[in-house]
C-alpha positions as CSV (number, residue, x, y, z in Angstrom):
1,M,0.0,0.0,0.0
2,L,1.2,3.5,-0.9
3,D,-0.4,5.1,2.2
4,T,1.4,5.0,5.5
5,S,0.8,6.3,9.0
6,F,2.7,8.3,11.6
7,R,2.1,9.6,15.1
8,L,1.6,13.3,15.6
9,E,1.5,15.3,18.8
10,T,-1.3,17.9,18.8
11,P,-0.9,21.3,20.4
12,E,-2.7,20.0,23.5
13,G,-0.1,17.3,24.0
14,A,-2.2,14.4,22.8
15,E,-0.5,11.8,20.5
16,V,-2.7,10.7,17.6
17,E,-2.1,8.3,14.7
18,I,-2.5,10.0,11.3
19,R,-2.8,8.1,8.0
20,P,-2.2,10.4,5.0
21,A,-4.2,9.7,1.9
22,G,-2.2,8.8,-1.2
23,P,-2.7,10.0,-4.8
24,L,-5.2,7.3,-5.7
25,A,-7.7,8.1,-3.0
26,R,-7.2,11.8,-3.4
27,G,-7.6,11.5,-7.2
28,L,-10.9,9.7,-6.8
29,A,-12.2,12.3,-4.4
30,Y,-11.1,15.0,-6.7
31,G,-12.9,13.4,-9.6
32,I,-16.1,13.2,-7.7
33,D,-15.8,16.9,-6.7
34,E,-15.1,17.8,-10.3
35,I,-18.3,16.1,-11.5
36,I,-20.3,18.1,-8.9
37,R,-18.5,21.3,-9.8
38,W,-19.1,21.0,-13.5
39,T,-22.7,20.0,-13.0
40,I,-23.2,23.3,-11.1
41,V,-21.3,25.2,-13.8
42,L,-23.2,23.7,-16.7
43,G,-26.5,24.5,-14.9
44,A,-25.4,28.1,-14.5
45,S,-24.3,28.3,-18.2
46,T,-27.8,27.1,-19.3
47,V,-29.5,29.8,-17.2
48,L,-27.1,32.7,-18.1
49,G,-26.4,31.7,-21.7
50,S,-29.5,33.6,-23.0
51,A,-28.4,36.9,-21.3
52,G,-25.8,37.9,-23.9
53,A,-22.6,39.7,-23.0
54,F,-23.9,40.5,-19.5
55,G,-24.7,36.8,-18.9
56,F,-21.2,35.8,-20.1
57,G,-19.6,38.3,-17.6
58,V,-21.7,37.0,-14.7
59,F,-20.9,33.4,-15.8
60,A,-17.2,34.1,-15.8
61,I,-17.4,35.4,-12.2
62,F,-19.6,32.5,-11.2
63,L,-17.2,30.0,-12.7
64,F,-14.2,31.4,-10.8
65,A,-16.2,31.6,-7.5
66,T,-17.6,28.1,-7.9
67,Y,-14.2,26.5,-8.7
68,W,-12.4,28.2,-5.9
69,L,-15.0,28.6,-3.1
70,Y,-16.4,25.1,-3.5
71,G,-13.5,23.5,-1.7
72,V,-13.1,26.4,0.8
73,L,-16.8,26.4,2.0
74,F,-17.0,22.6,2.4
75,E,-13.6,22.3,4.1
76,V,-14.2,25.1,6.6
77,L,-17.9,24.3,7.3
78,N,-17.9,20.5,7.0
79,Q,-14.9,19.3,9.1
80,G,-12.4,19.5,6.2
81,M,-14.6,17.4,3.9
82,T,-15.9,18.1,0.4
83,P,-18.5,15.7,-0.9
84,G,-15.8,13.7,-2.7
85,K,-13.6,13.5,0.4
86,R,-16.5,12.5,2.5
87,M,-17.3,9.6,0.2
88,L,-13.7,8.4,0.4
89,S,-13.5,9.0,4.2
90,L,-10.9,11.8,3.8
91,Q,-10.5,15.1,5.4
92,V,-8.2,18.1,5.4
93,I,-6.4,19.1,8.6
94,H,-3.5,21.3,9.6
95,D,-0.2,19.6,9.8
96,D,-0.3,19.9,13.6
97,G,-3.5,17.8,13.7
98,T,-5.9,20.7,14.3
99,P,-9.0,21.3,12.1
100,V,-8.4,23.3,8.9
101,R,-9.2,27.0,9.2
102,L,-10.2,29.6,6.6
103,P,-6.8,31.1,5.6
104,A,-5.2,27.7,5.0
105,S,-8.2,26.4,3.1
106,M,-8.2,29.5,0.9
107,M,-4.5,29.1,0.1
108,R,-4.6,25.3,-0.8
109,N,-7.7,25.8,-3.0
110,L,-6.3,28.9,-4.8
111,L,-3.2,26.9,-5.6
112,L,-5.2,24.1,-7.3
113,V,-4.4,25.9,-10.5
114,V,-0.7,25.4,-10.0
115,D,-1.2,21.8,-8.9
116,F,-3.1,21.1,-12.1
117,L,-0.1,22.1,-14.4
118,P,1.1,21.2,-16.9
119,L,-1.7,18.7,-17.5
120,L,-4.2,16.5,-15.6
121,Y,-3.0,17.3,-12.0
122,A,0.6,16.3,-13.0
123,A,2.4,18.8,-10.7
124,A,0.3,17.6,-7.7
125,V,0.9,13.9,-8.3
126,I,4.7,14.4,-8.7
127,T,4.9,16.6,-5.6
128,M,2.8,14.0,-3.5
129,M,5.2,11.2,-4.6
130,L,8.2,13.2,-3.5
131,N,7.2,13.6,0.2
132,D,6.1,10.9,2.7
133,R,2.9,12.7,3.7
134,F,1.6,13.0,0.1
135,R,1.2,16.7,0.2
136,R,0.6,18.6,-3.0
137,I,2.0,22.1,-3.6
138,G,-1.2,23.7,-2.1
139,D,-0.8,21.6,1.0
140,L,2.9,22.5,1.4
141,A,2.1,26.2,1.1
142,A,-0.9,26.1,3.4
143,G,0.5,23.7,6.0
144,T,-2.2,21.1,5.5
145,L,-2.6,17.4,5.2
146,V,-5.3,15.2,3.6
147,V,-5.8,12.2,5.9
148,Y,-8.1,9.2,6.3
149,R,-10.9,10.2,8.6
150,K,-11.3,8.1,11.8
151,E,-14.7,7.3,13.1
152,K,-15.0,8.6,16.7
153,V,-14.6,5.9,19.3
154,L,-15.4,7.4,22.7
155,D,-13.7,6.0,25.7
156,H,-15.1,6.1,29.2
157,T,-13.7,9.6,29.8
158,A,-16.0,11.1,27.1
159,R,-19.1,9.2,28.2
160,V,-20.4,11.6,30.7
161,E,-24.2,12.1,30.7
162,G,-26.1,15.1,32.0
163,Q,-25.6,18.8,32.0
164,R,-24.8,21.5,34.4
165,A,-24.7,25.2,34.2
166,S,-21.5,27.0,34.9
167,P,-21.4,28.6,38.4
168,V,-20.0,31.8,36.9
169,P,-20.8,33.6,33.6
170,L,-18.5,32.4,30.8
171,T,-17.1,34.5,28.0
172,L,-17.4,33.2,24.4
173,E,-13.7,32.2,24.5
174,E,-14.2,30.2,27.7
175,Q,-17.3,28.5,26.3
176,Q,-15.3,27.6,23.1
177,A,-12.4,26.2,25.2
178,L,-14.8,24.0,27.2
179,V,-16.5,22.6,24.0
180,A,-13.1,22.1,22.3
181,F,-11.9,20.1,25.3
182,A,-15.0,17.9,25.2
183,E,-14.7,17.3,21.5
184,R,-11.1,16.2,21.7
185,S,-11.0,14.5,25.1
186,E,-11.5,11.1,23.5
187,S,-8.1,11.3,21.9
188,F,-6.3,12.2,25.1
189,S,-5.1,9.9,27.8
190,D,-6.8,9.9,31.2
191,A,-3.8,11.6,32.7
192,R,-3.8,14.4,30.0
193,N,-7.6,14.9,30.4
194,G,-7.1,15.2,34.2
195,E,-4.3,17.7,33.7
196,L,-6.2,19.9,31.3
197,A,-9.5,19.8,33.2
198,A,-7.7,20.6,36.5
199,M,-6.7,24.0,35.0
200,L,-10.4,24.7,34.7
201,S,-11.5,23.6,38.1
202,P,-11.1,27.0,39.7
203,L,-13.3,28.5,37.0
204,L,-16.0,25.9,37.5
205,Q,-15.6,25.8,41.3
206,C,-15.1,22.1,41.5
207,S,-12.4,19.7,42.8
208,E,-9.5,18.6,40.6
209,Q,-10.7,15.0,41.0
210,D,-14.1,15.8,39.6
211,A,-12.9,18.3,37.0
212,V,-13.1,16.1,33.9
213,A,-16.7,15.1,34.5
214,E,-17.7,18.6,35.5
215,V,-16.1,20.2,32.4
216,L,-17.8,17.7,30.2
217,K,-21.2,18.4,31.8
218,V,-20.8,22.1,31.4
219,A,-19.8,21.5,27.7
220,N,-22.9,19.4,27.3
221,G,-25.0,22.3,28.6
222,I,-23.4,24.7,26.2
223,T,-23.9,22.4,23.2
224,G,-27.2,20.9,24.2
225,N,-25.9,17.3,24.4
226,Q,-27.3,15.0,27.0
């Protein structure tokens, strides 16, 4: 198999196994996305074709926006997955293991034009074969990886039922931090979960021993999970 795996330490200190997607899987996902893109484009050309020069101008703008923003919108709003990537169980992440953000997604999608040169995605395939994480030019510039997506398997740490309100008002940043911890706690060891949650125990007015459960309950309350 061309695809391989490696272990990556996330900014939170968790060690996760990453399996980069090779040219074949990425090519299939890209082909599916191209079919969707051009179906949208052909539909727009049919509608705008009767509008003369004005319609042509609008179509040219629509073509550029569709080709570039298609990947950006799906990657940023859908956990790094376009429809093609979802069908192949792939997703885009940052090379430190964090979810892809808007600037990086914009960069990697804008450079699709370069990766396509000189013909049929040749530059991208050559670049992917020259590095062990199968990154094309756009990935190298944006600091991203395309990896096989793992289904979430929750350990006992993350299986906390119930909700509780925070004893003190939380800022938006504090709420986001609690939700982020809950979302990623399944990939941390028990020791690391305890260490991170203990930092939040003064904020939630709970003991360090109960911090993990209390943080997850407050996060459940913020997100509406049970």
